[in-house]
Each structure stands twice: as structure tokens, then as C-alpha cells.
N, CA, C and O atoms as a DFTB+ gen file, in Angstrom:
692 C
 N C O
     1  1     139.706      94.605      63.316
     2  2     139.974      93.384      62.935
     3  2     139.120      92.078      62.163
     4  3     138.955      91.408      61.144
     5  1     138.534      92.488      64.364
     6  2     138.245      90.377      64.687
     7  2     138.977      90.689      65.650
     8  3     140.050      91.282      65.544
     9  1     137.991      89.980      67.614
    10  2     138.509      89.719      67.995
    11  2     139.511      87.955      67.695
    12  3     139.358      86.901      67.078
    13  1     140.858      88.847      68.927
    14  2     141.713      87.667      68.670
    15  2     142.648      87.266      70.376
    16  3     142.582      88.186      71.190
    17  1     143.167      86.428      70.676
    18  2     143.144      85.988      72.014
    19  2     144.383      87.471      71.877
    20  3     143.917      88.503      72.361
    21  1     145.776      87.602      71.305
    22  2     146.292      89.025      71.331
    23  2     145.788      89.920      72.221
    24  3     146.305      90.198      73.303
    25  1     144.501      90.503      71.652
    26  2     143.554      91.477      72.036
    27  2     142.831      91.121      73.068
    28  3     142.460      91.841      73.995
    29  1     142.612      89.890      72.884
    30  2     141.971      89.702      74.633
    31  2     141.811      89.704      75.258
    32  3     140.803      89.690      75.965
    33  1     143.870      89.748      75.416
    34  2     144.685      90.004      76.556
    35  2     144.618      90.813      76.648
    36  3     144.082      91.269      77.658
    37  1     145.248      91.843      75.386
    38  2     145.249      93.683      76.071
    39  2     143.912      93.974      77.011
    40  3     143.833      94.367      78.175
    41  1     142.851      93.609      76.000
    42  2     141.343      94.651      76.408
    43  2     141.296      94.046      77.822
    44  3     140.789      94.827      78.628
    45  1     141.776      92.590      78.470
    46  2     141.710      92.017      79.662
    47  2     143.038      93.071      81.041
    48  3     143.041      93.405      82.225
    49  1     143.692      93.148      80.150
    50  2     144.936      94.289      80.903
    51  2     144.526      95.446      81.024
    52  3     145.150      96.144      81.824
    53  1     143.543      95.970      80.412
    54  2     142.618      97.788      80.149
    55  2     141.934      97.019      81.134
    56  3     141.032      96.595      80.412
    57  1     141.658      96.434      82.469
    58  2     140.745      95.493      83.218
    59  2     138.783      95.681      82.335
    60  3     137.841      95.529      83.113
    61  1     138.450      95.993      80.795
    62  2     137.075      95.726      80.276
    63  2     137.097      94.557      80.159
    64  3     137.736      93.560      79.822
    65  1     135.270      95.383      80.938
    66  2     134.786      93.298      81.648
    67  2     134.324      93.411      80.092
    68  3     135.025      92.612      79.471
    69  1     133.228      94.229      79.009
    70  2     132.660      94.216      78.529
    71  2     133.283      93.901      76.861
    72  3     133.705      94.961      76.398
    73  1     133.436      92.726      75.871
    74  2     133.302      92.901      74.740
    75  2     132.672      93.017      73.537
    76  3     132.079      92.039      73.083
    77  1     132.709      94.273      72.818
    78  2     130.750      93.598      71.980
    79  2     131.801      93.820      70.528
    80  3     132.731      94.607      70.704
    81  1     131.709      93.282      69.373
    82  2     132.166      92.743      68.911
    83  2     131.077      92.948      67.517
    84  3     130.021      92.333      67.669
    85  1     131.173      93.575      66.447
    86  2     130.852      94.285      65.776
    87  2     130.793      93.868      63.793
    88  3     131.476      94.696      63.190
    89  1     130.294      93.065      63.066
    90  2     130.818      92.334      62.114
    91  2     131.972      91.752      61.939
    92  3     132.819      91.951      61.067
    93  1     131.957      90.914      62.944
    94  2     132.574      90.043      63.239
    95  2     132.697      89.430      64.435
    96  3     132.045      89.983      65.321
    97  1     133.326      88.454      64.772
    98  2     132.757      87.388      66.353
    99  2     132.306      86.046      65.765
   100  3     132.747      84.926      66.023
   101  1     131.475      86.352      65.044
   102  2     130.996      84.464      64.840
   103  2     131.609      83.264      65.096
   104  3     131.194      82.184      65.516
   105  1     132.902      83.761      64.685
   106  2     133.749      81.874      64.460
   107  2     135.135      82.669      65.431
   108  3     136.148      82.314      64.827
   109  1     135.476      83.377      66.388
   110  2     135.668      83.812      67.358
   111  2     136.227      82.882      68.822
   112  3     136.390      83.411      69.921
   113  1     136.373      81.960      68.636
   114  2     135.819      81.250      68.902
   115  2     137.151      80.536      70.500
   116  3     136.809      80.187      71.630
   117  1     138.775      80.575      69.819
   118  2     139.358      80.580      70.767
   119  2     139.126      82.087      71.487
   120  3     138.441      81.987      72.505
   121  1     139.389      82.937      71.293
   122  2     139.493      84.235      71.101
   123  2     138.167      84.677      72.798
   124  3     138.338      85.129      73.930
   125  1     136.730      84.092      71.813
   126  2     135.837      84.271      73.168
   127  2     136.328      83.608      73.755
   128  3     137.217      84.361      74.151
   129  1     136.541      82.624      74.248
   130  2     137.250      81.009      75.140
   131  2     137.812      82.008      76.198
   132  3     137.357      82.408      77.270
   133  1     138.914      82.258      75.546
   134  2     140.763      83.620      75.799
   135  2     139.386      85.275      76.903
   136  3     139.330      85.603      78.088
   137  1     138.866      85.610      76.059
   138  2     138.405      86.574      76.892
   139  2     137.340      85.805      77.721
   140  3     136.938      86.650      78.522
   141  1     136.848      84.952      77.890
   142  2     136.758      84.313      79.205
   143  2     136.811      83.632      80.354
   144  3     136.009      83.091      81.115
   145  1     138.065      83.815      80.274
   146  2     138.852      83.173      80.561
   147  2     138.972      84.121      81.760
   148  3     138.492      84.238      82.888
   149  1     139.876      84.759      80.937
   150  2     140.300      86.395      81.522
   151  2     139.357      87.657      82.275
   152  3     139.491      88.666      82.968
   153  1     138.417      86.896      81.666
   154  2     137.380      87.988      82.477
   155  2     136.309      88.707      81.929
   156  3     135.513      89.324      82.637
   157  1     136.235      88.653      80.535
   158  2     134.979      89.822      79.605
   159  2     134.685      88.837      79.200
   160  3     134.926      87.684      78.839
   161  1     133.674      90.143      79.466
   162  2     132.181      88.919      78.795
   163  2     132.330      89.324      77.060
   164  3     133.175      90.136      76.682
   165  1     131.439      88.671      76.167
   166  2     131.829      88.636      75.072
   167  2     130.422      88.975      74.325
   168  3     129.591      88.612      75.158
   169  1     129.780      89.431      73.305
   170  2     128.891      89.958      72.627
   171  2     129.217      89.692      71.287
   172  3     130.258      90.141      70.807
   173  1     128.579      89.135      70.757
   174  2     128.591      89.057      69.408
   175  2     127.550      89.925      68.024
   176  3     126.420      89.510      67.768
   177  1     128.028      90.856      67.442
   178  2     126.998      91.386      66.177
   179  2     127.326      91.232      64.834
   180  3     127.843      91.987      64.010
   181  1     126.718      89.551      64.773
   182  2     127.602      89.122      62.810
   183  2     126.579      88.738      61.818
   184  3     125.371      88.575      61.994
   185  1     127.184      88.638      60.895
   186  2     125.833      87.922      59.675
   187  2     126.409      86.915      59.502
   188  3     125.822      85.833      59.518
   189  1     128.344      87.096      59.195
   190  2     128.798      86.089      57.875
   191  2     128.707      84.846      58.568
   192  3     128.484      84.537      59.739
   193  1     129.070      83.882      56.942
   194  2     128.631      82.490      57.671
   195  2     129.427      81.905      59.414
   196  3     130.355      82.312      60.113
   197  1     128.402      80.753      59.500
   198  2     128.320      80.304      60.847
   199  2     129.146      79.075      61.088
   200  3     128.584      77.992      60.923
   201  1     130.849      79.101      61.584
   202  2     131.742      77.389      61.132
   203  2     130.307      76.970      61.587
   204  3     129.160      77.407      61.496
   205  1     131.150      75.582      62.282
   206  2     130.894      73.805      62.426
   207  2     129.983      74.040      63.892
   208  3     129.184      73.106      63.967
   209  1     129.874      74.749      64.789
   210  2     129.721      75.292      66.342
   211  2     129.268      76.849      66.519
   212  3     129.272      77.881      65.849
   213  1     128.857      76.386      67.882
   214  2     128.654      78.245      68.280
   215  2     129.233      78.418      68.787
   216  3     129.889      77.456      69.187
   217  1     129.692      80.152      69.427
   218  2     131.163      80.623      69.514
   219  2     130.703      79.810      71.566
   220  3     130.435      78.626      71.774
   221  1     130.746      80.543      72.286
   222  2     130.903      81.076      74.171
   223  2     130.172      82.628      74.030
   224  3     129.429      82.880      74.978
   225  1     130.234      83.273      73.403
   226  2     129.861      84.364      73.628
   227  2     128.944      84.594      74.917
   228  3     129.140      83.724      75.766
   229  1     128.003      85.541      75.267
   230  2     127.309      85.317      76.798
   231  2     125.893      85.946      76.119
   232  3     124.810      85.617      76.603
   233  1     125.995      87.239      74.510
   234  2     124.702      86.956      73.403
   235  2     125.308      87.274      71.846
   236  3     126.216      88.087      71.678
   237  1     124.942      86.835      71.197
   238  2     125.051      86.259      70.250
   239  2     123.767      86.859      69.363
   240  3     122.646      86.351      69.387
   241  1     124.167      88.131      68.509
   242  2     123.186      88.590      67.318
   243  2     123.199      88.705      66.231
   244  3     123.811      89.654      65.740
   245  1     122.443      87.662      65.329
   246  2     122.543      87.049      64.197
   247  2     121.471      86.555      63.655
   248  3     120.589      85.975      64.288
   249  1     121.475      86.758      62.403
   250  2     120.715      86.344      61.378
   251  2     119.662      85.026      61.888
   252  3     118.534      84.884      62.363
   253  1     120.838      84.183      61.450
   254  2     120.496      82.812      61.932
   255  2     120.634      82.431      62.992
   256  3     119.754      81.600      63.216
   257  1     121.521      82.621      64.150
   258  2     121.043      82.048      65.324
   259  2     120.155      82.332      66.495
   260  3     119.775      81.686      67.472
   261  1     119.933      83.766      65.944
   262  2     118.291      84.823      66.406
   263  2     117.336      84.607      66.134
   264  3     116.404      84.642      66.937
   265  1     117.222      84.329      65.005
   266  2     115.969      84.080      64.449
   267  2     115.410      85.433      64.475
   268  3     114.371      85.670      65.091
   269  1     116.248      86.595      63.643
   270  2     115.771      87.209      63.254
   271  2     115.781      87.912      61.985
   272  3     116.422      88.909      61.652
   273  1     114.823      87.098      61.241
   274  2     114.607      86.486      59.753
   275  2     113.047      87.547      59.406
   276  3     112.070      87.020      59.938
   277  1     112.766      88.587      58.809
   278  2     114.135      88.330      57.807
   279  2     114.767      89.791      57.825
   280  3     114.539      90.449      56.809
   281  1     115.381      90.284      58.628
   282  2     116.164      91.636      59.237
   283  2     117.540      90.909      58.758
   284  3     118.363      91.128      59.647
   285  1     118.171      90.079      57.646
   286  2     119.585      90.258      56.953
   287  2     120.462      90.983      56.621
   288  3     120.841      91.078      55.454
   289  1     121.012      91.716      57.724
   290  2     121.410      92.830      57.155
   291  2     123.117      92.859      57.554
   292  3     123.828      92.108      58.220
   293  1     123.352      94.046      56.832
   294  2     125.218      94.152      57.689
   295  2     125.433      93.676      59.335
   296  3     124.598      92.927      59.842
   297  1     126.357      94.060      59.955
   298  2     126.984      94.050      61.156
   299  2     126.354      95.524      61.335
   300  3     125.273      95.774      61.868
   301  1     127.398      96.588      60.690
   302  2     126.682      97.838      61.004
   303  2     124.944      98.616      60.815
   304  3     124.618      99.795      60.678
   305  1     123.941      97.068      60.903
   306  2     123.009      98.093      60.324
   307  2     122.086      97.418      61.790
   308  3     121.171      97.922      62.440
   309  1     122.659      96.344      61.903
   310  2     122.257      95.597      63.332
   311  2     122.521      96.027      64.634
   312  3     121.729      96.047      65.576
   313  1     124.368      96.568      64.612
   314  2     124.056      97.283      65.613
   315  2     123.935      98.448      65.334
   316  3     124.762      99.230      65.804
   317  1     122.878      98.939      64.490
   318  2     121.747      99.662      64.346
   319  2     120.624      99.158      65.224
   320  3     119.924      99.785      66.019
   321  1     120.618      97.962      64.917
   322  2     119.476      98.187      65.700
   323  2     119.730      97.935      67.252
   324  3     119.268      98.621      68.164
   325  1     120.277      97.194      67.334
   326  2     121.472      97.071      69.078
   327  2     120.624      98.331      69.744
   328  3     119.743      98.481      70.591
   329  1     121.354      99.079      68.922
   330  2     121.378     100.814      69.910
   331  2     120.482     101.058      70.227
   332  3     120.350     101.362      71.412
   333  1     119.264     101.063      69.271
   334  2     117.985     101.593      69.273
   335  2     116.776     100.954      70.346
   336  3     115.879     101.362      71.084
   337  1     117.252      99.979      70.004
   338  2     116.514      98.543      71.575
   339  2     116.951      99.080      72.915
   340  3     116.224      99.071      73.908
   341  1     118.966      99.847      72.862
   342  2     119.605      99.882      73.701
   343  2     119.088     100.708      74.742
   344  3     118.455     100.597      75.792
   345  1     119.844     101.956      73.719
   346  2     119.155     103.627      74.081
   347  2     117.720     104.173      73.984
   348  3     117.343     105.289      74.342
   349  1     116.818     102.965      73.313
   350  2     115.457     103.867      72.359
   351  2     115.636     104.664      72.346
   352  3     114.797     105.435      72.812
   353  1     117.152     105.306      71.686
   354  2     116.938     106.451      70.929
   355  2     118.756     105.860      69.802
   356  3     119.512     104.889      69.758
   357  1     118.630     107.036      69.219
   358  2     119.817     106.769      67.934
   359  2     120.356     108.438      67.244
   360  3     119.803     109.397      66.707
   361  1     121.301     108.171      67.522
   362  2     121.796     108.973      66.712
   363  2     121.987     109.559      64.905
   364  3     122.963     109.014      64.389
   365  1     121.380     110.343      64.129
   366  2     121.626     110.049      63.743
   367  2     122.472     109.979      62.693
   368  3     122.318     109.781      61.488
   369  1     123.539     110.214      63.507
   370  2     124.727     110.090      62.463
   371  2     125.415     108.197      62.259
   372  3     126.357     107.698      61.643
   373  1     124.262     107.636      63.203
   374  2     124.332     106.257      62.634
   375  2     123.664     105.152      61.839
   376  3     123.599     103.923      61.828
   377  1     123.029     106.592      60.935
   378  2     122.175     105.884      59.859
   379  2     123.168     105.566      58.844
   380  3     123.443     104.519      58.258
   381  1     123.656     106.811      58.792
   382  2     124.963     106.645      57.185
   383  2     126.159     105.893      57.097
   384  3     126.817     105.559      56.111
   385  1     126.396     105.593      58.858
   386  2     127.275     103.924      59.095
   387  2     126.499     103.216      58.961
   388  3     126.936     102.568      58.010
   389  1     125.066     102.562      59.354
   390  2     125.139     101.397      59.104
   391  2     124.502     101.503      57.215
   392  3     124.048     100.502      56.660
   393  1     124.571     102.408      56.745
   394  2     124.383     102.967      55.671
   395  2     124.897     102.376      54.758
   396  3     124.632     101.451      53.990
   397  1     125.842     103.201      55.005
   398  2     127.166     102.397      54.589
   399  2     127.917     101.286      54.877
   400  3     129.042     101.025      54.452
   401  1     127.247     100.662      55.604
   402  2     127.694      98.978      56.068
   403  2     127.428      98.198      55.474
   404  3     128.291      97.415      55.076
   405  1     126.077      98.050      55.135
   406  2     124.895      97.720      53.852
   407  2     125.015      97.462      52.580
   408  3     124.657      96.530      51.859
   409  1     126.004      99.180      52.301
   410  2     126.204      98.623      50.803
   411  2     128.053      98.079      50.228
   412  3     128.493      97.470      49.253
   413  1     128.704      98.749      51.536
   414  2     130.143      98.374      51.134
   415  2     130.722      96.560      51.953
   416  3     131.772      95.933      51.810
   417  1     129.282      96.211      52.890
   418  2     129.175      94.533      53.157
   419  2     128.538      94.145      51.688
   420  3     127.733      93.244      51.925
   421  1     128.540      94.326      50.774
   422  2     127.280      93.571      49.458
   423  2     126.832      92.990      49.865
   424  3     127.081      91.784      49.866
   425  1     125.528      93.778      50.682
   426  2     124.357      93.103      51.107
   427  2     123.024      93.317      49.972
   428  3     122.834      94.278      49.227
   429  1     122.343      92.289      50.103
   430  2     120.921      92.669      49.276
   431  2     120.361      93.741      49.218
   432  3     119.715      93.961      50.243
   433  1     120.304      94.603      48.403
   434  2     118.673      95.781      48.559
   435  2     117.892      95.806      48.156
   436  3     117.409      96.390      47.186
   437  1     117.479      94.899      49.108
   438  2     115.746      94.231      49.384
   439  2     114.947      94.498      50.675
   440  3     115.313      95.040      51.718
   441  1     113.879      94.028      50.361
   442  2     113.741      94.931      51.819
   443  2     113.925      95.766      53.162
   444  3     114.296      96.928      52.997
   445  1     113.750      95.403      54.262
   446  2     114.712      96.384      54.780
   447  2     116.217      96.735      54.886
   448  3     116.673      97.547      55.691
   449  1     117.122      95.847      53.747
   450  2     118.713      96.949      53.423
   451  2     117.912      98.066      52.584
   452  3     118.447      99.173      52.538
   453  1     117.032      97.941      52.103
   454  2     116.795      98.446      50.957
   455  2     116.229     100.231      51.190
   456  3     116.401     101.327      50.656
   457  1     115.575      99.703      52.193
   458  2     114.312     100.607      53.173
   459  2     116.154     101.709      53.861
   460  3     116.227     102.884      53.502
   461  1     117.355     101.110      54.759
   462  2     117.541     102.103      55.217
   463  2     119.178     102.137      54.387
   464  3     120.210     102.102      55.056
   465  1     119.184     102.172      53.638
   466  2     120.227     102.348      52.414
   467  2     119.574     104.521      51.636
   468  3     119.992     105.675      51.543
   469  1     118.189     103.521      51.287
   470  2     117.946     104.959      51.035
   471  2     117.286     106.293      52.452
   472  3     116.957     107.477      52.385
   473  1     117.357     105.290      53.577
   474  2     117.047     106.857      54.561
   475  2     118.576     107.431      55.089
   476  3     118.957     108.437      55.688
   477  1     119.111     106.429      54.624
   478  2     120.816     106.616      55.321
   479  2     121.638     107.908      54.448
   480  3     122.445     108.736      54.871
   481  1     120.927     107.650      52.702
   482  2     121.870     108.646      52.097
   483  2     120.714     110.153      51.748
   484  3     121.044     111.223      51.236
   485  1     119.132     109.663      52.308
   486  2     118.369     111.264      53.365
   487  2     119.269     112.132      54.297
   488  3     119.121     113.333      54.524
   489  1     120.479     111.088      54.926
   490  2     120.147     111.882      56.101
   491  2     121.510     112.372      55.959
   492  3     121.924     113.310      56.639
   493  1     122.311     111.685      54.983
   494  2     123.491     111.688      54.466
   495  2     123.341     113.329      53.815
   496  3     123.889     114.333      54.273
   497  1     122.898     113.290      53.234
   498  2     122.265     114.505      52.275
   499  2     121.837     115.835      53.285
   500  3     122.447     116.872      53.546
   501  1     120.769     115.416      53.638
   502  2     120.648     116.071      54.645
   503  2     121.239     117.166      56.575
   504  3     120.756     118.049      57.284
   505  1     122.381     116.368      56.553
   506  2     123.088     115.935      57.991
   507  2     124.617     117.101      57.703
   508  3     125.058     118.012      58.404
   509  1     124.871     116.792      56.970
   510  2     126.126     116.625      55.451
   511  2     127.260     116.522      56.786
   512  3     127.903     117.508      57.149
   513  1     127.383     115.181      57.433
   514  2     128.296     115.284      58.329
   515  2     130.146     114.713      57.789
   516  3     130.586     113.755      57.155
   517  1     130.961     116.326      58.695
   518  2     131.389     115.926      58.082
   519  2     133.084     115.188      58.115
   520  3     134.215     115.618      57.892
   521  1     132.566     114.033      58.472
   522  2     133.405     112.561      58.692
   523  2     133.413     111.963      57.512
   524  3     134.457     111.566      56.994
   525  1     132.366     111.854      57.028
   526  2     131.428     111.236      55.719
   527  2     132.305     112.162      54.665
   528  3     133.355     111.863      54.097
   529  1     131.457     113.505      54.578
   530  2     131.831     114.772      53.760
   531  2     133.376     114.304      52.908
   532  3     133.803     113.982      51.799
   533  1     133.802     114.539      54.320
   534  2     135.481     114.541      53.645
   535  2     135.469     113.473      53.282
   536  3     135.742     113.058      54.408
   537  1     135.369     112.174      52.449
   538  2     135.548     111.066      51.846
   539  2     135.243     110.635      50.988
   540  3     135.769     109.561      50.695
   541  1     133.994     111.341      49.882
   542  2     133.538     111.547      49.302
   543  2     134.080     112.740      48.119
   544  3     134.551     113.826      48.455
   545  1     133.869     112.195      46.375
   546  2     134.697     113.016      45.849
   547  2     134.160     113.952      44.963
   548  3     134.679     115.029      44.671
   549  1     132.463     113.240      44.295
   550  2     131.447     114.168      44.257
   551  2     130.447     115.099      44.682
   552  3     131.023     116.014      45.270
   553  1     129.199     115.283      44.651
   554  2     128.589     116.143      45.085
   555  2     127.531     115.726      45.665
   556  3     126.810     115.896      46.649
   557  1     127.719     114.924      44.424
   558  2     125.931     113.609      43.426
   559  2     125.893     113.032      45.293
   560  3     126.821     113.119      46.096
   561  1     124.797     112.587      45.481
   562  2     124.995     111.568      46.450
   563  2     124.000     110.395      46.541
   564  3     122.818     110.586      46.255
   565  1     124.420     109.259      46.908
   566  2     123.612     108.317      45.776
   567  2     124.940     106.579      46.222
   568  3     126.130     106.632      46.533
   569  1     124.095     105.392      46.065
   570  2     124.495     104.851      46.550
   571  2     126.011     104.656      46.114
   572  3     126.788     104.356      47.021
   573  1     126.597     104.813      44.635
   574  2     127.764     104.332      44.588
   575  2     128.241     105.414      44.761
   576  3     129.105     105.620      43.908
   577  1     128.015     106.957      46.045
   578  2     129.547     107.275      46.897
   579  2     129.320     106.313      48.231
   580  3     129.506     107.076      49.179
   581  1     129.147     105.585      48.516
   582  2     129.093     104.685      49.608
   583  2     129.609     104.225      49.350
   584  3     130.710     104.360      49.885
   585  1     129.425     102.545      47.650
   586  2     130.445     101.763      47.508
   587  2     131.499     102.399      46.371
   588  3     132.035     101.466      45.773
   589  1     131.972     103.746      45.875
   590  2     133.381     103.904      45.229
   591  2     133.288     104.856      45.593
   592  3     133.481     105.707      44.725
   593  1     133.094     105.179      46.423
   594  2     134.176     107.199      46.626
   595  2     134.430     106.528      48.667
   596  3     135.431     105.977      49.125
   597  1     133.253     106.844      49.336
   598  2     133.679     106.166      51.231
   599  2     134.058     104.929      51.644
   600  3     134.880     104.612      52.504
   601  1     133.210     104.106      50.772
   602  2     133.870     102.804      51.574
   603  2     135.479     102.381      50.974
   604  3     136.345     101.716      51.543
   605  1     135.495     102.725      50.259
   606  2     137.121     101.912      49.726
   607  2     138.172     102.909      50.383
   608  3     139.353     102.810      50.715
   609  1     137.438     103.680      50.413
   610  2     139.209     105.067      51.045
   611  2     138.648     104.352      52.573
   612  3     139.487     103.463      52.718
   613  1     137.816     104.265      53.631
   614  2     137.755     103.629      55.154
   615  2     138.390     101.903      54.686
   616  3     138.101     101.228      55.674
   617  1     138.906     101.219      53.924
   618  2     138.879      99.616      53.523
   619  2     140.358      99.997      52.874
   620  3     141.293      99.199      52.801
   621  1     140.375     100.854      52.590
   622  2     142.482     100.690      52.519
   623  2     142.801     100.981      53.717
   624  3     143.015      99.905      54.275
   625  1     142.909     101.567      54.216
   626  2     143.407     101.836      55.370
   627  2     144.043     101.150      56.459
   628  3     145.074     101.372      57.094
   629  1     142.617      99.708      56.544
   630  2     143.505      98.633      57.470
   631  2     143.933      97.547      56.451
   632  3     143.875      96.367      56.797
   633  1     144.465      97.972      54.905
   634  2     144.702      97.281      54.445
   635  2     146.345      97.905      54.320
   636  3     147.325      97.180      54.493
   637  1     146.401      98.860      54.104
   638  2     148.113      99.611      53.761
   639  2     148.783      99.710      55.217
   640  3     149.987      99.458      55.272
   641  1     148.121     100.051      56.391
   642  2     148.347     100.561      57.657
   643  2     149.136      99.063      58.367
   644  3     148.679      98.012      57.917
   645  1     150.304      98.926      59.460
   646  2     150.132      97.685      60.230
   647  2     149.609      98.582      61.857
   648  3     149.585      99.798      62.044
   649  1     149.325      97.717      62.613
   650  2     149.902      97.500      64.103
   651  2     148.059      98.156      63.976
   652  3     147.097      97.691      63.364
   653  1     148.224      99.659      65.041
   654  2     147.058     100.453      65.458
   655  2     146.971     101.062      64.427
   656  3     145.807     101.460      64.442
   657  1     147.780     101.674      62.832
   658  2     147.356     103.430      62.422
   659  2     146.294     103.491      61.786
   660  3     146.025     104.525      61.176
   661  1     145.396     102.350      61.775
   662  2     144.042     102.025      61.477
   663  2     143.030     102.438      62.056
   664  3     141.945     102.437      61.476
   665  1     143.158     102.828      63.182
   666  2     142.236     103.762      64.397
   667  2     142.296     104.948      63.849
   668  3     141.405     105.703      64.240
   669  1     142.982     105.358      63.130
   670  2     142.704     106.909      62.561
   671  2     141.396     107.444      62.295
   672  3     140.824     108.465      62.675
   673  1     140.897     105.980      61.143
   674  2     140.032     105.589      60.687
   675  2     138.859     106.135      61.954
   676  3     137.958     106.966      61.842
   677  1     139.100     105.660      62.653
   678  2     137.610     105.217      63.671
   679  2     138.487     106.474      64.241
   680  3     138.028     106.417      65.382
   681  1     139.022     107.109      64.274
   682  2     138.797     108.356      65.264
   683  2     138.564     108.642      64.549
   684  3     137.475     108.987      65.007
   685  1     138.453     109.121      62.888
   686  2     137.952     110.303      62.277
   687  2     136.229     110.222      61.779
   688  3     135.414     111.085      61.453
   689  1     136.157     108.244      61.953
   690  2     134.573     108.534      61.747
   691  2     133.666     108.575      63.792
   692  3     132.459     108.779      63.929
């Protein structure tokens, strides 16, 4: 649920040198400064509102800061694009996750977002990824499957459990 100074310290103690924040971090000024002070570089992939200044991350991928309009997608969508560029490939499982993040982050379903969600639903229906299948209630696969069945279950874990128990969702996904 975002980079903070305490997590930056834990990451530094684990000797990680790169932190990639997805769907958060654009306003994590103190945490990014702390991470840099402790020897970790930070890349921010985010779409949320920019604060009154730009943070000191070594890289920022943001629709406004990076001037990548018309792609104003969810953090998950932008992370999918970054992985595609870096790896020149992507795992088909990442498409439904990006589509899920687009729906659950209430992104406007037009342009690239609309195409992504259509493709994500198609992949979800064709590949039957067990991680996502285990979270749905009905056989029908449509955008409401993401918004009303899967998304709330994922989001609820972080709001109900404390500490790192929410990592169970990360392990499932």
C-alpha cells in the first residue's frame, strides 16, 4: 500500500537496490528520499494526481509527467506496458491483471483502456487462470466479474488484515 520510510529501511536492510512502485509513489517524497539515502533507486509507475512537486525518483512513468497521453491507464496497465518494453514479451497472465486494475481503479473505459479490458476478458475466458478463477463467483466472464467479484475480494484483504497478512493475496496472484 505504498512506499513509506519504514518500508524503505526494510528494503535497504534486505540489500535491494531497486524499488519499483506500481500504482503509487508519485507523492511519496520522504520515502523516496529515504530510499535514495539508504542506497536504493526508485522507479514510480503511477497515474494518480501529482502533488505540488515532482519526487526524486530515478524514473517516473506517469501520463502527465512522462507525456504519454493518450495512455491514461491504471498503474497495472502502465506496468504491463513497461514489462512489454523491457522484456519484449509478456506473460498472458499479466493481461487479465492489467484489465482488472483498469476496472477496479475506475479508469474510463475508452480508447486504450477499452481495448485492454476486452483483451483481458478474452484472455481470462480462454486461459482460465486458476488464481483469478478461484476468486470469481459466476461462470459468466465480463467487466462486472472484475468489478463486483474479484476486485472487492482482493481489496478487502488489505483493509481487514494488518501487517503482512495481506501478502496472502500477492502469493495467490
